[in-house]
C-alpha positions as CSV (number, residue, x, y, z in Angstrom):
1,I,-0.1,0.0,-0.2
2,G,2.9,2.3,1.0
3,R,4.5,2.0,-2.4
4,I,1.1,2.5,-4.2
5,F,0.7,6.0,-2.3
6,L,4.4,6.7,-3.0
7,F,3.5,6.1,-7.0
8,F,0.5,8.1,-6.6
9,R,2.4,11.0,-5.3
10,L,5.4,10.9,-7.6
11,C,2.8,11.0,-10.6
12,G,1.1,14.2,-9.2
13,I,-1.8,12.4,-8.0
14,I,-3.3,13.6,-4.6
15,Y,-5.2,11.3,-2.4
16,L,-8.8,12.6,-2.0
17,M,-10.3,12.7,1.2
18,N,-14.2,12.2,2.7
19,E,-16.2,13.8,5.2
20,I,-15.6,11.3,7.8
21,E,-11.8,11.6,7.4
22,I,-12.2,15.4,7.6
23,N,-14.3,15.1,10.5
24,K,-11.6,13.1,12.2
25,F,-9.1,16.0,11.4
26,L,-11.5,18.4,12.8
27,S,-12.0,16.4,16.1
28,R,-8.3,16.2,16.5
29,L,-7.8,19.8,15.9
30,A,-10.6,20.5,18.5
31,G,-8.0,18.9,21.1
32,S,-6.0,22.2,20.7
33,F,-8.3,25.0,19.5
34,F,-11.6,26.1,20.2
35,L,-13.7,25.6,16.9
36,F,-15.8,28.5,15.2
37,G,-17.8,27.7,12.0
38,P,-21.0,27.7,10.5
39,Q,-24.0,26.0,12.3
40,K,-27.7,26.4,11.5
41,R,-30.1,27.4,14.5
42,G,-33.3,27.0,13.0
43,E,-33.3,28.6,9.4
44,V,-30.5,30.8,10.2
45,L,-26.9,29.9,9.2
46,E,-24.6,31.8,11.6
47,I,-20.9,31.7,12.5
48,R,-20.8,30.2,16.1
49,E,-18.5,28.2,18.4
50,I,-18.7,24.6,17.5
51,K,-19.1,22.6,20.7
52,K,-20.1,19.5,18.8
53,L,-18.9,18.5,15.2
54,E,-22.1,17.2,14.1
55,D,-23.5,20.7,14.3
56,L,-20.9,21.9,11.7
57,D,-22.9,22.9,8.3
58,W,-21.4,21.5,5.4
59,S,-23.9,23.2,3.0
60,G,-21.0,25.8,1.9
61,E,-23.7,28.7,1.9
62,I,-22.8,32.3,3.4
63,P,-23.5,32.4,7.0
64,R,-25.9,35.4,8.2
65,N,-22.9,37.0,10.4
66,T,-19.1,37.5,9.4
67,W,-15.9,36.1,10.4
68,K,-15.0,39.7,11.6
69,E,-17.0,39.1,14.9
70,V,-14.3,36.4,15.6
71,L,-11.4,38.4,14.6
72,F,-12.2,41.8,16.6
73,S,-14.9,41.9,19.4
74,S,-17.2,44.9,18.9
75,L,-15.8,46.4,21.8
76,T,-12.2,46.2,23.2
77,Q,-10.7,48.0,26.2
78,L,-7.2,48.9,24.9
79,S,-5.7,50.8,27.9
80,V,-6.3,51.4,31.4
81,L,-5.2,54.5,33.4
82,Q,-2.5,53.7,36.1
83,G,-1.7,56.9,38.2
84,K,-1.2,59.3,35.6
85,Q,-0.3,56.8,32.4
86,L,-2.4,54.9,30.1
87,V,-1.1,51.2,30.3
88,P,-1.9,48.8,27.6
89,V,-4.4,45.8,28.0
90,Q,-2.8,42.7,27.2
91,E,-5.6,40.7,25.7
92,E,-5.6,36.8,26.3
93,Q,-5.6,35.2,22.9
94,P,-7.1,32.1,23.2
95,P,-6.2,29.4,20.2
96,L,-9.1,29.5,17.8
97,A,-9.5,27.6,14.6
98,C,-12.1,29.2,12.1
99,V,-13.3,26.1,9.9
100,H,-15.1,25.8,7.0
101,I,-14.5,29.5,5.8
102,N,-16.3,30.4,2.4
103,I,-14.0,31.5,-0.4
104,L,-15.7,34.8,-0.4
105,D,-15.0,35.5,3.4
106,L,-11.5,34.2,2.8
107,K,-11.2,37.1,0.1
108,A,-12.5,39.6,3.0
109,L,-10.1,38.2,5.6
110,T,-7.1,38.7,2.8
111,L,-8.1,42.6,2.7
112,F,-8.4,42.8,6.3
113,E,-4.4,41.2,6.3
114,Q,-3.6,44.0,4.4
115,V,-5.6,46.9,6.0
116,F,-4.3,45.8,9.4
117,S,-0.8,44.4,8.7
118,R,0.7,47.1,11.1
119,Y,-2.1,46.9,13.7
120,P,-0.6,45.1,17.0
121,H,-4.1,44.0,18.4
122,Y,-5.3,42.4,15.1
123,Q,-1.6,40.6,14.5
124,A,-1.9,39.1,18.0
125,R,-5.3,37.5,17.3
126,R,-4.4,36.5,14.0
127,R,-1.3,34.5,15.5
128,S,-3.5,32.6,17.8
129,M,-5.6,31.5,15.1
130,V,-5.8,29.0,12.1
131,L,-7.9,29.6,9.1
132,V,-9.4,26.5,7.6
133,G,-11.2,27.4,4.2
134,F,-13.9,25.1,2.8
135,S,-15.9,24.7,-0.6
136,A,-18.9,22.5,-1.3
137,D,-18.7,22.2,-4.8
138,W,-15.4,23.6,-6.0
139,P,-14.8,26.0,-8.2
140,N,-18.7,25.9,-9.2
141,D,-19.7,27.6,-5.7
142,Y,-17.2,30.4,-6.1
143,K,-18.3,30.8,-10.0
144,K,-21.9,31.1,-8.8
145,N,-21.4,33.9,-6.2
146,K,-18.6,35.8,-8.0
147,V,-20.7,39.2,-9.2
148,F,-18.2,42.0,-9.2
149,S,-15.1,40.1,-11.1
150,H,-14.7,39.6,-14.5
151,N,-13.7,36.1,-14.8
152,F,-13.2,33.2,-12.6
153,E,-9.6,33.1,-11.6
154,E,-8.1,29.5,-11.9
155,D,-5.4,30.5,-9.4
156,V,-7.8,32.2,-7.0
157,L,-6.3,29.9,-4.1
158,E,-2.8,31.6,-4.4
159,H,-4.7,35.1,-3.8
160,V,-6.4,34.6,-0.7
161,V,-5.2,34.2,3.0
162,F,-5.5,30.7,4.4
163,D,-3.8,27.6,6.5
164,I,-5.8,24.8,5.1
165,F,-8.4,24.7,2.4
166,F,-10.8,21.8,2.1
167,A,-12.0,21.4,-1.6
168,K,-15.2,19.3,-2.2
169,L,-15.1,18.2,-5.7
170,K,-17.9,16.9,-8.0
171,N,-17.2,13.1,-7.2
172,K,-17.9,14.4,-3.3
173,R,-14.5,13.7,-2.7
174,I,-12.5,16.1,-0.7
175,K,-9.0,17.8,-2.1
176,V,-6.6,19.3,0.6
177,Y,-4.5,22.5,0.6
178,S,-2.2,24.0,3.0
179,G,-2.0,27.8,2.4
180,S,1.1,28.5,5.0
181,E,3.8,27.0,6.9
182,K,1.4,26.8,10.0
183,G,-1.0,24.8,7.7
184,Q,1.6,22.3,6.5
185,I,2.6,21.8,10.2
186,L,-0.8,21.2,11.3
187,L,-1.6,18.7,8.6
188,E,1.5,16.8,9.1
189,Q,0.9,16.9,12.9
190,L,-2.7,15.7,12.5
191,E,-1.7,12.9,10.1
192,V,-2.7,14.2,7.0
193,K,0.0,13.4,4.6
194,D,-1.8,14.0,1.4
195,Y,-2.0,17.6,0.4
196,E,-1.2,20.3,-2.0
197,H,0.6,23.4,-1.0
198,V,-0.4,26.7,-2.5
199,E,2.0,29.5,-2.2
200,F,0.2,33.0,-1.3
201,A,1.4,35.2,-4.1
202,G,-0.3,38.3,-2.7
203,P,-3.8,39.7,-3.2
204,V,-3.4,40.8,-6.7
205,S,-3.4,38.6,-9.5
206,E,-0.1,38.5,-11.7
207,S,-2.1,39.7,-14.5
208,G,-3.1,43.0,-12.9
209,P,-6.0,44.2,-11.0
210,D,-9.4,42.9,-12.3
211,K,-10.6,44.5,-15.3
212,R,-14.6,44.7,-14.3
213,M,-13.4,46.1,-10.8
214,L,-11.4,49.1,-12.9
215,Q,-14.7,49.5,-15.1
216,I,-16.8,49.8,-11.8
217,K,-14.1,52.3,-10.2
218,E,-14.0,54.4,-13.3
219,K,-18.0,54.6,-13.3
220,M,-18.0,55.5,-9.4
221,E,-15.7,58.0,-9.4
222,K,-18.0,60.1,-12.0
223,S,-21.2,59.2,-10.4
224,S,-22.1,61.7,-7.6
225,K,-24.7,63.7,-9.5
226,K,-26.3,60.5,-10.7
227,S,-29.9,60.0,-9.9
228,L,-29.3,56.4,-8.3
229,W,-27.9,58.4,-5.4
230,F,-30.9,60.8,-5.1
231,N,-33.5,57.8,-5.6
232,L,-31.7,55.7,-2.9
233,N,-31.7,59.0,-0.5
234,K,-35.8,58.6,-0.6
235,I,-35.6,54.9,0.5
236,C,-32.2,54.1,2.8
237,L,-33.0,54.4,6.5
238,A,-29.1,55.0,7.0
239,C,-29.5,52.4,9.8
240,G,-26.2,51.1,9.2
241,K,-27.2,47.4,9.2
242,C,-25.3,46.8,5.7
243,S,-22.1,47.8,7.2
244,I,-22.1,46.3,10.2
245,N,-23.1,42.8,8.3
246,C,-20.4,43.7,5.8
247,P,-17.3,41.3,6.0
248,T,-14.9,44.1,4.6
249,C,-16.1,46.9,6.6
250,F,-13.4,48.0,9.1
251,C,-14.5,51.1,10.8
252,F,-13.9,51.7,14.1
253,D,-14.2,54.4,16.7
254,F,-12.2,55.3,20.1
255,F,-13.6,56.9,23.6
256,D,-12.4,57.1,27.0
257,T,-14.2,55.8,30.1
258,L,-13.4,58.5,33.2
259,D,-14.9,56.0,35.9
260,P,-12.1,56.2,38.4
261,S,-12.6,52.5,38.8
262,N,-12.0,51.6,35.3
263,A,-10.6,54.9,33.1
264,G,-9.1,54.0,30.1
265,R,-9.4,54.0,26.3
266,N,-11.7,51.7,24.1
267,R,-12.3,50.8,20.7
268,C,-15.6,49.9,19.0
269,W,-17.0,49.1,15.7
270,T,-18.7,51.8,14.0
271,S,-20.3,52.7,10.5
272,C,-20.5,55.8,8.2
273,F,-23.9,55.6,8.2
274,F,-23.9,56.8,11.9
275,N,-24.7,60.4,12.6
276,D,-21.7,61.0,14.2
277,F,-19.4,59.4,11.9
278,S,-18.2,62.7,10.2
279,L,-18.8,64.9,12.9
280,V,-16.1,67.6,13.5
281,A,-15.5,70.4,16.0
282,G,-18.3,72.9,15.5
283,G,-20.8,70.7,14.8
284,Q,-20.2,70.2,11.0
285,K,-20.8,67.1,9.2
286,E,-19.0,65.8,5.9
287,L,-21.9,63.3,5.5
288,D,-25.0,65.2,6.4
289,T,-27.5,63.4,4.1
290,V,-28.3,59.8,3.3
291,R,-27.6,60.4,-0.1
292,E,-24.0,61.4,0.7
293,K,-23.5,58.3,3.1
294,I,-24.7,56.0,0.9
295,H,-22.5,57.3,-1.7
296,F,-19.9,57.7,0.5
297,W,-19.9,53.7,1.5
298,Y,-20.1,52.5,-2.2
299,T,-17.2,55.0,-2.8
300,H,-15.2,53.2,0.0
301,K,-16.0,49.9,-1.6
302,F,-15.3,50.5,-5.3
303,V,-13.1,53.4,-5.4
304,R,-10.9,53.8,-2.4
305,I,-9.9,50.3,-1.5
306,P,-9.1,49.3,-5.2
307,H,-7.2,52.2,-5.6
308,E,-5.1,51.5,-1.9
309,Y,-5.0,47.8,-2.3
310,G,-5.6,46.8,-5.9
311,I,-8.6,44.9,-4.8
312,P,-12.2,45.1,-4.5
313,G,-13.6,46.2,-1.3
314,C,-16.8,44.2,-2.0
315,V,-16.8,40.2,-2.2
316,S,-20.2,39.9,-3.6
317,C,-21.5,37.7,-0.4
318,G,-24.9,39.4,-0.6
319,R,-25.1,40.1,3.3
320,C,-26.0,43.8,2.7
321,T,-28.8,42.9,0.4
322,R,-30.0,40.2,2.6
323,T,-30.1,42.4,5.7
324,C,-31.2,45.7,4.4
325,P,-34.7,46.2,5.8
326,V,-35.9,48.0,2.8
327,G,-34.5,45.9,0.2
328,I,-31.6,47.8,-1.4
329,N,-29.6,45.5,-3.9
330,I,-26.1,46.6,-4.4
331,S,-25.8,44.3,-7.3
332,K,-28.6,45.8,-9.3
333,N,-27.1,49.5,-8.0
334,I,-23.8,48.5,-9.7
335,S,-25.4,47.3,-13.0
336,K,-27.4,50.5,-13.1
337,L,-24.0,52.6,-12.7
338,L,-22.1,50.2,-15.6
339,K,-25.1,51.1,-18.1
């Protein structure tokens, strides 16, 4: 048997696993990490801590919430006042394994890697985490969900951040990839010998930035007077649910607590739709109308992020559309701008 497997590996054939074998791997992984993954409660699929492996969802569908809730708590105390000095709070970072992350959410986490590359709190959190991607129908589910990109990239795994990736193929077998040294070490330690290593080549493809992304960027830059924004101004509630449920929105705010027993500085998530987001001294606001707020949000996704990082600020997960109380559809709005 050993000679047969050696022959397969020399011929470039990778042994494919099944769900039972993957569950055995995840069970061993749970011996060293707290597992988080998609779990169905009633009709709602959510990212939650996985206490029992049978609760882990294998559908490959997009969960209601996002992985940024695991990477960043919505409220974090950064420092406390001791005497006359602010002393940094050293957060305890438990070992976490984020499993069954779909490919679109891996794209979102790849953007976070660029944005927070020098942010110590994020980096400390990431060092304690293992990212395990999953596709329920590779690569068809990725092609199906991809709205804002020109073509399916055959080398998509080279341009997203992950440690391990499980790709279920048409024959229901599962191909295993490693995407980092951490992933390789884990696979070897947990007795998975047959896998293919994918070296991260940066977030932007070798062929250059996505053509459709650049087309949208050009249209967005010239769109401030378009009727679309005035129409959205009439229906958008500026509730901020779209940005809170967006996997790539990363705005946060700082505030100080003055309680003598617990004075210090805190970080909390915020949204460009909130009234005080653009508030400056004198009570002036750069974003004073709903039209300005929603245009600002789209510009951030489709102009500023592509300009700074060369990748879209929207991964086409559809969470903003599903969560919008008035049914604003980002895909339809982009299509209108491209006409």
